[in-house]
PDB file of N, CA, C and O in Angstrom:
ATOM      1  N   MET A   1      97.395 129.600 102.579  1.00  0.00           N
ATOM      2  CA  MET A   1      98.080 128.348 102.274  1.00  0.00           C
ATOM      3  C   MET A   1      97.075 127.200 102.175  1.00  0.00           C
ATOM      4  O   MET A   1      97.191 126.324 101.319  1.00  0.00           O
ATOM      5  N   ARG A   2      96.093 127.226 103.064  1.00  0.00           N
ATOM      6  CA  ARG A   2      95.089 126.163 103.043  1.00  0.00           C
ATOM      7  C   ARG A   2      94.227 126.246 101.792  1.00  0.00           C
ATOM      8  O   ARG A   2      93.818 125.225 101.241  1.00  0.00           O
ATOM      9  N   ILE A   3      93.954 127.469 101.349  1.00  0.00           N
ATOM     10  CA  ILE A   3      93.153 127.646 100.126  1.00  0.00           C
ATOM     11  C   ILE A   3      93.897 127.049  98.938  1.00  0.00           C
ATOM     12  O   ILE A   3      93.305 126.376  98.095  1.00  0.00           O
ATOM     13  N   PHE A   4      95.207 127.304  98.883  1.00  0.00           N
ATOM     14  CA  PHE A   4      96.024 126.770  97.799  1.00  0.00           C
ATOM     15  C   PHE A   4      96.001 125.243  97.817  1.00  0.00           C
ATOM     16  O   PHE A   4      95.946 124.597  96.770  1.00  0.00           O
ATOM     17  N   GLN A   5      96.046 124.679  99.029  1.00  0.00           N
ATOM     18  CA  GLN A   5      96.030 123.213  99.159  1.00  0.00           C
ATOM     19  C   GLN A   5      94.715 122.654  98.634  1.00  0.00           C
ATOM     20  O   GLN A   5      94.696 121.618  97.971  1.00  0.00           O
ATOM     21  N   LYS A   6      93.606 123.350  98.936  1.00  0.00           N
ATOM     22  CA  LYS A   6      92.301 122.892  98.452  1.00  0.00           C
ATOM     23  C   LYS A   6      92.241 122.928  96.935  1.00  0.00           C
ATOM     24  O   LYS A   6      91.728 122.001  96.308  1.00  0.00           O
ATOM     25  N   ILE A   7      92.767 124.001  96.341  1.00  0.00           N
ATOM     26  CA  ILE A   7      92.774 124.124  94.880  1.00  0.00           C
ATOM     27  C   ILE A   7      93.621 123.014  94.272  1.00  0.00           C
ATOM     28  O   ILE A   7      93.251 122.419  93.260  1.00  0.00           O
ATOM     29  N   LEU A   8      94.761 122.744  94.900  1.00  0.00           N
ATOM     30  CA  LEU A   8      95.660 121.708  94.404  1.00  0.00           C
ATOM     31  C   LEU A   8      94.981 120.347  94.472  1.00  0.00           C
ATOM     32  O   LEU A   8      95.056 119.560  93.529  1.00  0.00           O
ATOM     33  N   GLU A   9      94.316 120.074  95.597  1.00  0.00           N
ATOM     34  CA  GLU A   9      93.608 118.801  95.747  1.00  0.00           C
ATOM     35  C   GLU A   9      92.526 118.660  94.686  1.00  0.00           C
ATOM     36  O   GLU A   9      92.348 117.588  94.108  1.00  0.00           O
ATOM     37  N   LYS A  10      91.806 119.751  94.434  1.00  0.00           N
ATOM     38  CA  LYS A  10      90.725 119.715  93.451  1.00  0.00           C
ATOM     39  C   LYS A  10      91.282 119.457  92.052  1.00  0.00           C
ATOM     40  O   LYS A  10      90.691 118.710  91.271  1.00  0.00           O
ATOM     41  N   ALA A  11      92.418 120.076  91.740  1.00  0.00           N
ATOM     42  CA  ALA A  11      93.043 119.888  90.433  1.00  0.00           C
ATOM     43  C   ALA A  11      93.502 118.436  90.264  1.00  0.00           C
ATOM     44  O   ALA A  11      93.296 117.830  89.212  1.00  0.00           O
ATOM     45  N   LEU A  12      94.123 117.893  91.303  1.00  0.00           N
ATOM     46  CA  LEU A  12      94.581 116.498  91.239  1.00  0.00           C
ATOM     47  C   LEU A  12      93.398 115.561  91.121  1.00  0.00           C
ATOM     48  O   LEU A  12      93.446 114.581  90.378  1.00  0.00           O
ATOM     49  N   LEU A  13      92.332 115.861  91.852  1.00  0.00           N
ATOM     50  CA  LEU A  13      91.147 115.009  91.834  1.00  0.00           C
ATOM     51  C   LEU A  13      90.503 115.022  90.455  1.00  0.00           C
ATOM     52  O   LEU A  13      90.103 113.977  89.943  1.00  0.00           O
ATOM     53  N   SER A  14      90.403 116.206  89.852  1.00  0.00           N
ATOM     54  CA  SER A  14      89.779 116.291  88.528  1.00  0.00           C
ATOM     55  C   SER A  14      90.642 115.585  87.478  1.00  0.00           C
ATOM     56  O   SER A  14      90.123 114.972  86.546  1.00  0.00           O
ATOM     57  N   ARG A  15      91.960 115.679  87.641  1.00  0.00           N
ATOM     58  CA  ARG A  15      92.851 115.001  86.692  1.00  0.00           C
ATOM     59  C   ARG A  15      92.697 113.486  86.848  1.00  0.00           C
ATOM     60  O   ARG A  15      92.693 112.753  85.859  1.00  0.00           O
ATOM     61  N   PHE A  16      92.570 113.025  88.091  1.00  0.00           N
ATOM     62  CA  PHE A  16      92.376 111.595  88.346  1.00  0.00           C
ATOM     63  C   PHE A  16      91.059 111.134  87.748  1.00  0.00           C
ATOM     64  O   PHE A  16      90.980 110.051  87.168  1.00  0.00           O
ATOM     65  N   ASP A  17      90.021 111.956  87.887  1.00  0.00           N
ATOM     66  CA  ASP A  17      88.709 111.608  87.338  1.00  0.00           C
ATOM     67  C   ASP A  17      88.782 111.464  85.820  1.00  0.00           C
ATOM     68  O   ASP A  17      88.172 110.559  85.251  1.00  0.00           O
ATOM     69  N   VAL A  18      89.522 112.346  85.170  1.00  0.00           N
ATOM     70  CA  VAL A  18      89.669 112.290  83.713  1.00  0.00           C
ATOM     71  C   VAL A  18      90.392 111.010  83.311  1.00  0.00           C
ATOM     72  O   VAL A  18      89.998 110.338  82.357  1.00  0.00           O
ATOM     73  N   ASN A  19      91.464 110.674  84.052  1.00  0.00           N
ATOM     74  CA  ASN A  19      92.208 109.441  83.742  1.00  0.00           C
ATOM     75  C   ASN A  19      91.326 108.227  83.938  1.00  0.00           C
ATOM     76  O   ASN A  19      91.355 107.295  83.135  1.00  0.00           O
ATOM     77  N   LEU A  20      90.545 108.234  84.999  1.00  0.00           N
ATOM     78  CA  LEU A  20      89.650 107.115  85.291  1.00  0.00           C
ATOM     79  C   LEU A  20      88.603 106.990  84.190  1.00  0.00           C
ATOM     80  O   LEU A  20      88.314 105.890  83.719  1.00  0.00           O
ATOM     81  N   TYR A  21      88.038 108.126  83.783  1.00  0.00           N
ATOM     82  CA  TYR A  21      87.024 108.144  82.728  1.00  0.00           C
ATOM     83  C   TYR A  21      87.587 107.605  81.418  1.00  0.00           C
ATOM     84  O   TYR A  21      86.944 106.806  80.737  1.00  0.00           O
ATOM     85  N   GLN A  22      88.811 108.054  81.068  1.00  0.00           N
ATOM     86  CA  GLN A  22      89.438 107.604  79.819  1.00  0.00           C
ATOM     87  C   GLN A  22      89.725 106.112  79.862  1.00  0.00           C
ATOM     88  O   GLN A  22      89.550 105.413  78.864  1.00  0.00           O
ATOM     89  N   SER A  23      90.170 105.615  81.029  1.00  0.00           N
ATOM     90  CA  SER A  23      90.482 104.185  81.132  1.00  0.00           C
ATOM     91  C   SER A  23      89.208 103.360  81.011  1.00  0.00           C
ATOM     92  O   SER A  23      89.227 102.267  80.447  1.00  0.00           O
ATOM     93  N   ILE A  24      88.099 103.879  81.540  1.00  0.00           N
ATOM     94  CA  ILE A  24      86.814 103.174  81.438  1.00  0.00           C
ATOM     95  C   ILE A  24      86.387 103.125  79.965  1.00  0.00           C
ATOM     96  O   ILE A  24      85.915 102.092  79.489  1.00  0.00           O
ATOM     97  N   ILE A  25      86.552 104.230  79.253  1.00  0.00           N
ATOM     98  CA  ILE A  25      86.175 104.277  77.834  1.00  0.00           C
ATOM     99  C   ILE A  25      87.010 103.268  77.041  1.00  0.00           C
ATOM    100  O   ILE A  25      86.479 102.541  76.201  1.00  0.00           O
ATOM    101  N   LYS A  26      88.308 103.226  77.307  1.00  0.00           N
ATOM    102  CA  LYS A  26      89.176 102.277  76.603  1.00  0.00           C
ATOM    103  C   LYS A  26      88.759 100.848  76.933  1.00  0.00           C
ATOM    104  O   LYS A  26      88.751  99.975  76.066  1.00  0.00           O
ATOM    105  N   LYS A  27      88.415 100.624  78.193  1.00  0.00           N
ATOM    106  CA  LYS A  27      88.030  99.286  78.625  1.00  0.00           C
ATOM    107  C   LYS A  27      86.759  98.835  77.908  1.00  0.00           C
ATOM    108  O   LYS A  27      86.619  97.667  77.545  1.00  0.00           O
ATOM    109  N   GLU A  28      85.845  99.768  77.711  1.00  0.00           N
ATOM    110  CA  GLU A  28      84.580  99.449  77.046  1.00  0.00           C
ATOM    111  C   GLU A  28      84.726  99.455  75.526  1.00  0.00           C
ATOM    112  O   GLU A  28      83.840  98.997  74.804  1.00  0.00           O
ATOM    113  N   GLY A  29      85.853  99.978  75.053  1.00  0.00           N
ATOM    114  CA  GLY A  29      86.095 100.012  73.615  1.00  0.00           C
ATOM    115  C   GLY A  29      85.281 101.084  72.903  1.00  0.00           C
ATOM    116  O   GLY A  29      84.916 100.931  71.738  1.00  0.00           O
ATOM    117  N   LEU A  30      84.999 102.176  73.621  1.00  0.00           N
ATOM    118  CA  LEU A  30      84.179 103.241  73.035  1.00  0.00           C
ATOM    119  C   LEU A  30      85.036 104.375  72.485  1.00  0.00           C
ATOM    120  O   LEU A  30      84.511 105.316  71.889  1.00  0.00           O
ATOM    121  N   SER A  31      86.349 104.293  72.679  1.00  0.00           N
ATOM    122  CA  SER A  31      87.212 105.368  72.215  1.00  0.00           C
ATOM    123  C   SER A  31      87.487 105.190  70.723  1.00  0.00           C
ATOM    124  O   SER A  31      88.201 105.997  70.126  1.00  0.00           O
TER     125      SER A  31
END
């Protein structure tokens, strides 16, 4: 169960990183 939680956290974290990266690109006008 703990392993699943770690995988879930990692997936959420990577998705958050992608959203953050995309918002930074839009902010800089590089998209």
